[in-house]
N, CA, C and O atoms as a GROMACS GRO file, in nm:
protein
  320
    1MET      N    1   1.938  -0.757  -1.956
    1MET     CA    2   2.001  -0.636  -2.005
    1MET      C    3   2.119  -0.677  -2.092
    1MET      O    4   2.193  -0.770  -2.060
    2LYS      N    5   2.136  -0.606  -2.203
    2LYS     CA    6   2.250  -0.626  -2.292
    2LYS      C    7   2.318  -0.492  -2.313
    2LYS      O    8   2.254  -0.388  -2.326
    3ARG      N    9   2.452  -0.499  -2.318
    3ARG     CA   10   2.531  -0.379  -2.343
    3ARG      C   11   2.639  -0.411  -2.445
    3ARG      O   12   2.685  -0.525  -2.456
    4ASP      N   13   2.679  -0.308  -2.519
    4ASP     CA   14   2.787  -0.324  -2.616
    4ASP      C   15   2.841  -0.186  -2.650
    4ASP      O   16   2.779  -0.084  -2.619
    5ALA      N   17   2.956  -0.184  -2.715
    5ALA     CA   18   3.016  -0.059  -2.761
    5ALA      C   19   3.073  -0.081  -2.900
    5ALA      O   20   3.129  -0.187  -2.930
    6PHE      N   21   3.059   0.019  -2.984
    6PHE     CA   22   3.106   0.012  -3.122
    6PHE      C   23   3.205   0.125  -3.148
    6PHE      O   24   3.176   0.240  -3.116
    7PRO      N   25   3.322   0.094  -3.205
    7PRO     CA   26   3.419   0.200  -3.238
    7PRO      C   27   3.358   0.298  -3.338
    7PRO      O   28   3.289   0.258  -3.432
    8CYS      N   29   3.384   0.426  -3.316
    8CYS     CA   30   3.328   0.529  -3.404
    8CYS      C   31   3.415   0.653  -3.398
    8CYS      O   32   3.432   0.712  -3.291
    9ASP      N   33   3.469   0.694  -3.511
    9ASP     CA   34   3.555   0.812  -3.515
    9ASP      C   35   3.476   0.943  -3.519
    9ASP      O   36   3.522   1.044  -3.466
   10ASP      N   37   3.358   0.942  -3.581
   10ASP     CA   38   3.277   1.064  -3.591
   10ASP      C   39   3.145   1.041  -3.517
   10ASP      O   40   3.041   1.016  -3.579
   11LYS      N   41   3.150   1.050  -3.384
   11LYS     CA   42   3.033   1.021  -3.300
   11LYS      C   43   2.918   1.116  -3.328
   11LYS      O   44   2.802   1.073  -3.328
   12LYS      N   45   2.947   1.243  -3.352
   12LYS     CA   46   2.840   1.341  -3.374
   12LYS      C   47   2.760   1.307  -3.500
   12LYS      O   48   2.637   1.306  -3.497
   13LYS      N   49   2.829   1.281  -3.608
   13LYS     CA   50   2.762   1.248  -3.733
   13LYS      C   51   2.682   1.118  -3.719
   13LYS      O   52   2.569   1.109  -3.767
   14ALA      N   53   2.739   1.019  -3.653
   14ALA     CA   54   2.670   0.892  -3.633
   14ALA      C   55   2.546   0.910  -3.546
   14ALA      O   56   2.442   0.851  -3.575
   15MET      N   57   2.556   0.989  -3.440
   15MET     CA   58   2.442   1.008  -3.350
   15MET      C   59   2.326   1.077  -3.421
   15MET      O   60   2.210   1.049  -3.391
   16ILE      N   61   2.354   1.167  -3.513
   16ILE     CA   62   2.247   1.232  -3.591
   16ILE      C   63   2.170   1.126  -3.671
   16ILE      O   64   2.047   1.128  -3.673
   17LYS      N   65   2.242   1.035  -3.735
   17LYS     CA   66   2.178   0.928  -3.811
   17LYS      C   67   2.100   0.834  -3.718
   17LYS      O   68   1.990   0.790  -3.752
   18ILE      N   69   2.157   0.805  -3.602
   18ILE     CA   70   2.093   0.714  -3.507
   18ILE      C   71   1.963   0.772  -3.455
   18ILE      O   72   1.863   0.701  -3.443
   19VAL      N   73   1.962   0.902  -3.424
   19VAL     CA   74   1.840   0.968  -3.377
   19VAL      C   75   1.729   0.955  -3.481
   19VAL      O   76   1.615   0.925  -3.447
   20GLU      N   77   1.762   0.978  -3.608
   20GLU     CA   78   1.662   0.968  -3.715
   20GLU      C   79   1.599   0.830  -3.720
   20GLU      O   80   1.478   0.817  -3.737
   21LYS      N   81   1.680   0.727  -3.705
   21LYS     CA   82   1.630   0.589  -3.712
   21LYS      C   83   1.553   0.549  -3.586
   21LYS      O   84   1.449   0.484  -3.596
   22LEU      N   85   1.602   0.588  -3.469
   22LEU     CA   86   1.535   0.548  -3.344
   22LEU      C   87   1.400   0.617  -3.327
   22LEU      O   88   1.312   0.564  -3.259
   23ARG      N   89   1.383   0.735  -3.388
   23ARG     CA   90   1.253   0.804  -3.382
   23ARG      C   91   1.141   0.717  -3.438
   23ARG      O   92   1.026   0.729  -3.397
   24LYS      N   93   1.176   0.630  -3.532
   24LYS     CA   94   1.076   0.543  -3.594
   24LYS      C   95   1.026   0.434  -3.500
   24LYS      O   96   0.920   0.376  -3.524
   25LEU      N   97   1.101   0.407  -3.393
   25LEU     CA   98   1.062   0.301  -3.299
   25LEU      C   99   0.967   0.350  -3.191
   25LEU      O  100   0.892   0.271  -3.133
   26GLY      N  101   0.970   0.480  -3.164
   26GLY     CA  102   0.884   0.534  -3.059
   26GLY      C  103   0.932   0.671  -3.016
   26GLY      O  104   1.022   0.728  -3.076
   27GLU      N  105   0.871   0.722  -2.911
   27GLU     CA  106   0.907   0.853  -2.859
   27GLU      C  107   1.047   0.846  -2.798
   27GLU      O  108   1.079   0.753  -2.724
   28ILE      N  109   1.130   0.945  -2.830
   28ILE     CA  110   1.268   0.944  -2.781
   28ILE      C  111   1.292   1.054  -2.680
   28ILE      O  112   1.221   1.155  -2.675
   29ASN      N  113   1.394   1.032  -2.598
   29ASN     CA  114   1.443   1.130  -2.503
   29ASN      C  115   1.591   1.148  -2.536
   29ASN      O  116   1.664   1.050  -2.541
   30ILE      N  117   1.635   1.271  -2.558
   30ILE     CA  118   1.774   1.294  -2.596
   30ILE      C  119   1.854   1.362  -2.486
   30ILE      O  120   1.954   1.428  -2.513
   31LEU      N  121   1.810   1.347  -2.361
   31LEU     CA  122   1.880   1.408  -2.249
   31LEU      C  123   2.019   1.347  -2.229
   31LEU      O  124   2.117   1.420  -2.220
   32ASP      N  125   2.028   1.216  -2.222
   32ASP     CA  126   2.156   1.145  -2.207
   32ASP      C  127   2.172   1.048  -2.323
   32ASP      O  128   2.142   0.929  -2.308
   33GLY      N  129   2.217   1.096  -2.435
   33GLY     CA  130   2.222   1.011  -2.554
   33GLY      C  131   2.084   1.008  -2.616
   33GLY      O  132   2.014   1.110  -2.621
   34VAL      N  133   2.043   0.891  -2.664
   34VAL     CA  134   1.911   0.875  -2.723
   34VAL      C  135   1.845   0.755  -2.656
   34VAL      O  136   1.895   0.643  -2.666
   35ARG      N  137   1.735   0.779  -2.588
   35ARG     CA  138   1.663   0.671  -2.520
   35ARG      C  139   1.525   0.658  -2.582
   35ARG      O  140   1.454   0.756  -2.602
   36VAL      N  141   1.488   0.534  -2.612
   36VAL     CA  142   1.355   0.503  -2.663
   36VAL      C  143   1.288   0.414  -2.559
   36VAL      O  144   1.336   0.305  -2.530
   37ASP      N  145   1.178   0.462  -2.503
   37ASP     CA  146   1.100   0.383  -2.408
   37ASP      C  147   0.990   0.312  -2.484
   37ASP      O  148   0.912   0.374  -2.556
   38LEU      N  149   0.984   0.180  -2.467
   38LEU     CA  150   0.886   0.097  -2.534
   38LEU      C  151   0.795   0.034  -2.430
   38LEU      O  152   0.821   0.046  -2.310
   39GLU      N  153   0.689  -0.031  -2.473
   39GLU     CA  154   0.594  -0.092  -2.380
   39GLU      C  155   0.661  -0.193  -2.288
   39GLU      O  156   0.628  -0.201  -2.169
   40ASP      N  157   0.755  -0.269  -2.341
   40ASP     CA  158   0.815  -0.377  -2.263
   40ASP      C  159   0.966  -0.362  -2.243
   40ASP      O  160   1.035  -0.461  -2.221
   41GLY      N  161   1.017  -0.240  -2.252
   41GLY     CA  162   1.160  -0.220  -2.231
   41GLY      C  163   1.207  -0.086  -2.284
   41GLY      O  164   1.127   0.003  -2.311
   42TRP      N  165   1.338  -0.074  -2.298
   42TRP     CA  166   1.395   0.050  -2.348
   42TRP      C  167   1.529   0.024  -2.416
   42TRP      O  168   1.594  -0.079  -2.394
   43ILE      N  169   1.569   0.121  -2.500
   43ILE     CA  170   1.698   0.120  -2.569
   43ILE      C  171   1.765   0.253  -2.539
   43ILE      O  172   1.702   0.358  -2.547
   44LEU      N  173   1.892   0.249  -2.503
   44LEU     CA  174   1.971   0.371  -2.483
   44LEU      C  175   2.096   0.361  -2.569
   44LEU      O  176   2.172   0.265  -2.559
   45VAL      N  177   2.117   0.461  -2.654
   45VAL     CA  178   2.236   0.470  -2.738
   45VAL      C  179   2.302   0.602  -2.705
   45VAL      O  180   2.239   0.708  -2.713
   46MET      N  181   2.430   0.597  -2.667
   46MET     CA  182   2.498   0.721  -2.631
   46MET      C  183   2.645   0.716  -2.669
   46MET      O  184   2.708   0.610  -2.665
   47PRO      N  185   2.700   0.831  -2.706
   47PRO     CA  186   2.843   0.836  -2.736
   47PRO      C  187   2.923   0.833  -2.606
   47PRO      O  188   2.882   0.891  -2.505
   48SER      N  189   3.036   0.766  -2.609
   48SER     CA  190   3.125   0.766  -2.494
   48SER      C  191   3.184   0.905  -2.478
   48SER      O  192   3.215   0.972  -2.576
   49GLY      N  193   3.198   0.948  -2.355
   49GLY     CA  194   3.260   1.077  -2.329
   49GLY      C  195   3.412   1.071  -2.325
   49GLY      O  196   3.478   1.174  -2.326
   50THR      N  197   3.467   0.949  -2.320
   50THR     CA  198   3.612   0.935  -2.304
   50THR      C  199   3.679   0.853  -2.414
   50THR      O  200   3.802   0.852  -2.423
   51GLU      N  201   3.600   0.785  -2.497
   51GLU     CA  202   3.656   0.700  -2.601
   51GLU      C  203   3.583   0.723  -2.733
   51GLU      O  204   3.470   0.772  -2.733
   52PRO      N  205   3.646   0.690  -2.845
   52PRO     CA  206   3.578   0.702  -2.974
   52PRO      C  207   3.484   0.583  -2.996
   52PRO      O  208   3.507   0.500  -3.084
   53LYS      N  209   3.378   0.576  -2.915
   53LYS     CA  210   3.284   0.465  -2.920
   53LYS      C  211   3.141   0.514  -2.900
   53LYS      O  212   3.117   0.620  -2.841
   54ILE      N  213   3.048   0.436  -2.951
   54ILE     CA  214   2.906   0.456  -2.924
   54ILE      C  215   2.858   0.334  -2.848
   54ILE      O  216   2.883   0.221  -2.889
   55ARG      N  217   2.790   0.358  -2.737
   55ARG     CA  218   2.747   0.250  -2.648
   55ARG      C  219   2.596   0.225  -2.661
   55ARG      O  220   2.517   0.317  -2.680
   56ILE      N  221   2.560   0.098  -2.650
   56ILE     CA  222   2.420   0.057  -2.654
   56ILE      C  223   2.388  -0.016  -2.524
   56ILE      O  224   2.466  -0.099  -2.478
   57THR      N  225   2.274   0.018  -2.465
   57THR     CA  226   2.221  -0.058  -2.353
   57THR      C  227   2.074  -0.086  -2.385
   57THR      O  228   2.000   0.004  -2.423
   58VAL      N  229   2.033  -0.211  -2.368
   58VAL     CA  230   1.896  -0.252  -2.396
   58VAL      C  231   1.844  -0.330  -2.277
   58VAL      O  232   1.914  -0.414  -2.221
   59GLU      N  233   1.720  -0.301  -2.238
   59GLU     CA  234   1.657  -0.379  -2.132
   59GLU      C  235   1.514  -0.411  -2.171
   59GLU      O  236   1.437  -0.324  -2.212
   60SER      N  237   1.478  -0.538  -2.158
   60SER     CA  238   1.343  -0.585  -2.186
   60SER      C  239   1.327  -0.724  -2.127
   60SER      O  240   1.420  -0.805  -2.133
   61LYS      N  241   1.212  -0.752  -2.070
   61LYS     CA  242   1.188  -0.885  -2.013
   61LYS      C  243   1.175  -0.990  -2.122
   61LYS      O  244   1.224  -1.102  -2.106
   62ASN      N  245   1.110  -0.956  -2.232
   62ASN     CA  246   1.078  -1.056  -2.333
   62ASN      C  247   1.150  -1.039  -2.467
   62ASN      O  248   1.164  -1.135  -2.542
   63ARG      N  249   1.196  -0.918  -2.497
   63ARG     CA  250   1.251  -0.893  -2.631
   63ARG      C  251   1.392  -0.835  -2.628
   63ARG      O  252   1.429  -0.761  -2.719
   64CYS      N  253   1.470  -0.865  -2.528
   64CYS     CA  254   1.602  -0.805  -2.514
   64CYS      C  255   1.689  -0.831  -2.637
   64CYS      O  256   1.748  -0.738  -2.692
   65ASN      N  257   1.698  -0.955  -2.681
   65ASN     CA  258   1.781  -0.987  -2.798
   65ASN      C  259   1.729  -0.920  -2.924
   65ASN      O  260   1.808  -0.869  -3.004
   66GLU      N  261   1.598  -0.920  -2.942
   66GLU     CA  262   1.538  -0.857  -3.060
   66GLU      C  263   1.568  -0.706  -3.063
   66GLU      O  264   1.608  -0.653  -3.166
   67LEU      N  265   1.549  -0.640  -2.951
   67LEU     CA  266   1.574  -0.496  -2.945
   67LEU      C  267   1.723  -0.465  -2.958
   67LEU      O  268   1.761  -0.367  -3.022
   68TYR      N  269   1.807  -0.549  -2.898
   68TYR     CA  270   1.952  -0.531  -2.911
   68TYR      C  271   1.993  -0.544  -3.058
   68TYR      O  272   2.069  -0.462  -3.109
   69ASN      N  273   1.943  -0.646  -3.126
   69ASN     CA  274   1.978  -0.665  -3.267
   69ASN      C  275   1.934  -0.546  -3.352
   69ASN      O  276   2.007  -0.502  -3.440
   70LYS      N  277   1.816  -0.494  -3.324
   70LYS     CA  278   1.766  -0.379  -3.398
   70LYS      C  279   1.853  -0.256  -3.372
   70LYS      O  280   1.892  -0.186  -3.466
   71ALA      N  281   1.884  -0.229  -3.246
   71ALA     CA  282   1.966  -0.113  -3.210
   71ALA      C  283   2.108  -0.126  -3.265
   71ALA      O  284   2.163  -0.029  -3.316
   72SER      N  285   2.167  -0.244  -3.254
   72SER     CA  286   2.304  -0.261  -3.302
   72SER      C  287   2.311  -0.246  -3.454
   72SER      O  288   2.410  -0.194  -3.506
   73GLU      N  289   2.209  -0.290  -3.525
   73GLU     CA  290   2.207  -0.273  -3.670
   73GLU      C  291   2.198  -0.124  -3.706
   73GLU      O  292   2.265  -0.079  -3.799
   74ILE      N  293   2.116  -0.049  -3.634
   74ILE     CA  294   2.107   0.095  -3.657
   74ILE      C  295   2.242   0.161  -3.634
   74ILE      O  296   2.284   0.246  -3.713
   75VAL      N  297   2.310   0.125  -3.527
   75VAL     CA  298   2.441   0.183  -3.497
   75VAL      C  299   2.543   0.143  -3.602
   75VAL      O  300   2.619   0.227  -3.650
   76ARG      N  301   2.547   0.016  -3.639
   76ARG     CA  302   2.643  -0.029  -3.741
   76ARG      C  303   2.626   0.048  -3.872
   76ARG      O  304   2.725   0.089  -3.933
   77ARG      N  305   2.502   0.067  -3.914
   77ARG     CA  306   2.479   0.141  -4.039
   77ARG      C  307   2.519   0.288  -4.025
   77ARG      O  308   2.568   0.349  -4.120
   78ALA      N  309   2.498   0.345  -3.908
   78ALA     CA  310   2.530   0.487  -3.887
   78ALA      C  311   2.680   0.511  -3.885
   78ALA      O  312   2.726   0.619  -3.924
   79ILE      N  313   2.758   0.414  -3.840
   79ILE     CA  314   2.903   0.436  -3.830
   79ILE      C  315   2.978   0.389  -3.954
   79ILE      O  316   3.098   0.411  -3.965
   80SER      N  317   2.908   0.325  -4.047
   80SER     CA  318   2.978   0.276  -4.167
   80SER      C  319   2.987   0.383  -4.274
   80SER      O  320   3.042   0.358  -4.382
   0.00000   0.00000   0.00000
């Protein structure tokens, strides 16, 4: 499992962009942030409720680093 947080002043605007990009990876669930369930793991991106940050959590047995890199790049582009 990998986790990280990225500073973000406009979480709402960034999350809209993130949802658009994560939809391309698979079926999403937007109940608690944006979760993408994949065959071998999952990605969760959610805005912090207490800080100006967007958090990423990734879990996968075989592709954790690959999925983390993909998710973090999506978040970086959305907050820039």
